C-alpha positions as CSV (number, residue, x, y, z in Angstrom):
1,M,-17.2,3.5,7.8
2,P,-15.6,6.0,5.4
3,Q,-12.9,6.8,8.0
4,Q,-11.8,3.2,8.4
5,L,-9.8,3.0,5.2
6,P,-7.8,6.2,5.8
7,N,-7.1,5.2,9.4
8,F,-5.9,1.8,8.3
9,K,-3.6,3.4,5.7
10,A,-2.2,5.9,8.1
11,E,-1.4,3.1,10.7
12,F,-0.1,0.9,8.0
13,F,2.3,3.5,6.7
14,K,3.4,4.4,10.3
15,A,4.4,0.8,10.8
16,L,6.5,1.0,7.6
17,A,8.0,4.4,8.6
18,H,11.4,3.1,9.8
19,P,14.4,2.2,7.6
20,V,15.1,-1.0,9.6
21,R,11.6,-2.3,9.1
22,I,11.8,-1.7,5.4
23,R,15.1,-3.5,5.3
24,I,13.6,-6.4,7.2
25,L,10.7,-6.6,4.8
26,D,13.0,-6.5,1.8
27,S,15.0,-9.4,3.4
28,L,11.8,-11.4,3.7
29,R,11.1,-11.1,0.0
30,H,12.5,-14.5,-0.8
31,G,11.1,-16.4,2.1
32,E,10.8,-16.6,5.9
33,K,13.8,-15.9,8.2
34,G,14.5,-16.0,11.9
35,V,15.7,-13.2,14.1
36,N,19.3,-14.4,14.1
37,E,19.4,-14.8,10.3
38,L,17.9,-11.3,9.9
39,S,20.4,-9.9,12.4
40,E,23.4,-11.3,10.5
41,L,22.0,-10.4,7.1
42,L,21.3,-6.8,8.2
43,Q,24.2,-6.3,10.6
44,I,21.8,-5.2,13.3
45,E,21.6,-6.5,16.9
46,P,19.0,-9.3,17.4
47,A,17.2,-7.2,20.1
48,N,16.7,-4.4,17.6
49,V,15.5,-6.8,14.9
50,S,13.0,-8.3,17.4
51,Q,11.8,-4.9,18.4
52,Q,11.1,-3.9,14.8
53,L,9.5,-7.3,14.0
54,A,7.1,-6.8,17.0
55,I,5.9,-3.5,15.5
56,L,5.4,-5.2,12.1
57,R,3.6,-8.2,13.8
58,I,1.2,-5.9,15.8
59,R,0.1,-4.4,12.5
60,N,-0.2,-7.9,10.9
61,I,2.4,-7.0,8.3
62,V,4.5,-10.0,9.2
63,V,3.5,-13.3,10.8
64,G,5.6,-15.7,12.8
65,R,5.8,-19.5,12.6
66,K,7.2,-21.3,15.6
67,S,9.4,-24.3,15.1
68,G,10.8,-25.6,18.3
69,T,12.4,-22.7,20.1
70,N,12.8,-20.6,16.9
71,V,10.3,-18.3,15.3
72,Y,10.4,-17.7,11.5
73,Y,8.9,-14.6,10.1
74,S,7.3,-13.9,6.7
75,V,5.2,-11.2,5.1
76,S,1.5,-11.7,5.7
77,D,0.6,-10.4,2.2
78,P,2.9,-10.6,-0.7
79,A,1.2,-7.5,-2.2
80,L,3.5,-5.6,0.2
81,F,6.4,-6.2,-2.1
82,R,4.6,-4.4,-5.0
83,L,4.2,-1.4,-2.7
84,L,8.0,-1.5,-1.8
85,D,8.8,-1.8,-5.6
86,V,6.6,1.2,-6.4
87,A,8.4,3.2,-3.6
88,K,11.7,2.2,-5.2
89,E,10.4,3.3,-8.6
90,I,9.3,6.7,-7.2
91,F,12.8,7.0,-5.5
92,N,14.5,6.2,-8.8
93,N,12.3,8.7,-10.7
94,H,13.2,11.3,-8.1
95,L,16.9,10.7,-8.6
96,V,16.5,11.0,-12.4
97,G,14.7,14.4,-11.9
98,V,17.5,15.5,-9.5
99,R,20.2,14.4,-12.0
100,D,18.5,16.2,-14.9
101,M,18.3,19.4,-12.7
102,L,22.0,19.1,-11.9
103,V,22.8,18.7,-15.6
104,Q,20.8,21.8,-16.4
105,I,22.5,23.8,-13.6
106,H,25.9,22.6,-14.9
107,D,25.1,23.6,-18.4
108,V,23.9,27.1,-17.4
109,A,27.1,27.5,-15.3
110,S,29.4,26.5,-18.1
């Protein structure tokens, strides 16, 4: 039992560990979209979008809703967007730290 949560987390983060998948998830922030719409929005071939969606679907990160011949994808748990927002905040904090370091280096060199 104690190993289940770390295993889930590891598999979950593996599923997120691709820039295209992150871009897809960010694109789904404001509602469901089909493969063609995602393809146009992200400027990525539909086959690549489908491949990345399949990985997200296997991990239950996205779900599909079939309407006629189209499938529309959405995020299965909106809490995922909080995780992506925290990752962005950490990235921004890292940039601030790098900027401060560069200012210090510049000041020492001057």
